[in-house]
C-alpha positions in Angstrom: 99.1 118.7 62.5 100.1 120.6 64.9 103.8 119.2 65.4 104.6 121.1 68.6 101.3 120.0 69.9 101.7 116.4 68.9 104.9 116.1 70.5 103.5 117.4 73.8 100.9 115.1 73.8 103.0 112.0 73.0 105.5 113.2 76.2 102.7 113.7 78.4 101.6 110.0 77.2 104.8 108.4 78.0 105.1 110.3 81.6 102.2 109.3 82.9 102.8 105.6 81.7 106.6 105.8 82.8 105.5 107.3 86.5 102.4 105.0 87.0 104.2 101.6 85.4 107.2 102.4 88.0 104.8 102.9 90.8 102.9 99.6 90.0 106.3 97.2 90.0 107.7 98.8 93.0 104.3 97.7 95.0 104.0 94.8 93.6 108.1 93.7 94.0 107.5 95.4 97.8 104.6 93.0 98.8 106.0 90.1 96.7 109.6 90.6 99.3 107.2 91.1 102.4 104.8 87.5 101.5 108.0 85.6 100.7 107.6 85.2 97.3 111.0 86.8 96.0 114.0 87.6 98.0 115.1 90.9 96.7 118.1 89.5 94.7 116.5 88.5 91.5 116.3 89.7 88.3 112.9 89.8 86.4 111.9 89.6 82.8 109.3 92.5 81.5 107.0 92.8 79.2 105.1 95.9 77.8 103.1 96.1 74.8 101.9 99.6 73.5 98.9 99.3 71.4 97.0 102.3 69.5 93.9 100.3 67.8 93.1 103.0 65.8 96.7 102.8 63.9 96.6 99.2 64.1 100.0 99.7 65.7 101.2 97.1 68.4 104.6 97.2 69.4 106.4 95.0 72.5 109.3 95.8 74.5 111.2 93.8 76.8 113.6 94.3 79.1 114.2 93.4 82.7 114.1 94.7 86.1 117.0 94.1 88.4 116.3 93.9 92.3 120.1 94.0 92.7 
């Protein structure tokens, strides 16, 4: 296995996930505020699952997104 290629591949994937996730969260929050579902002062519990089927890997991550 090429460690450098492996590491770079993981970093590219995580960057894609990070940027894409941020965009989706921002859009959902702005829409919820616009629609009156949120005030903009909430703390939103979050959950994300990383899964790689071929490795039988499934890891859950919990956190929060604070709007204020």
